N, C-alpha and C positions, 0 to 999 in steps of 0.2 A: 504494500500500500504506500502511496505517496506520503512522505513524512509531513508535508504541509497541510494535509487534510486532517482536520481535527474532529473528534467525536462531537456530535451535536445533540444527541439524544439524552434526555433525562437530566437537564440542567435547569437551574432556577437562577435567573429568569430564562425562559426558553430561547432557543436560537432565533436570531433575527433574520429577516430576509436577506440582509447584507451578508451575514455569515453563511447562509445557505448558498447564495450566489458565489461567494468567494470559494467555497468548497467545490461548486460545480465548475468554476473557472479553472481551478487547480486540476481537477479530474480531466477536463477536456484538454488542457495543456499537456498533461502526462500522456494521455492516450494518443494525441496527435503528434507528440514529439516537438511541439512548437509553442514558444511562449507568446509569439506575436505572429499571427497568420499573414500570408501575403495578401495583397489586395484581391487577388482572384479567389482566395479562400475565406476572406473576412466574413462574408454573409453566412456561409456554412458554419463557421466557427461560432459566431454569435448565436445562431439558431441552436446549435448543439448545447451551448452554455445555458440558454433559456430552457430547453427541454430537460436537461439534467437537473437544473434548479427546481423545476416544477415537480419532477419525479421525486427528488429528494424531499421536498416539502410535503408531498403526499405521504411518503414513507414516514417521515417524522410525525405527521399528524395521526397516522394510524397505529403507531407502535404503542404498546401498553407495557407497564411494568409495575411490580409491587415494591420495587426498591425506592427508597426516598430519593428525591432529586439531589444532585450534586451541587455544591456551591462553587461557582466559577472562580472566585478568589482563592479558595482553599486548593482547588485542583491546579490553578496556575502556580501557586506557591510550591506545590509538590513537584510539578514539572520543572520549575526553576532549580529546585534543590537537586533533582536527578541530573539535570544538565550540568550543574556545578560539580557534582561528584564525577560524572562521566568525563568532563573536560578539565578537571582539576582546577576549577576556578573557585575563588572565595565567594560564599553566598552573601 
């Protein structure tokens, strides 16, 4: 999985449309092998991002869980601590 695509399910507050679109953009970039499409492919690229974002939002809206929602700040702090440990940086 692309490292830049983050988990969006079961967070409080829920994922925003901007977060869903950013994940869709990262996915399409990864699959297409291009961070910026040529002019000839720009329309197809944009359409793919929109369709993936819509599918992602439908998925997030339909998922159910009994687990309590995660706190974004707590999860971000955990990720920062893991990165600091992994790369030997002071937290």
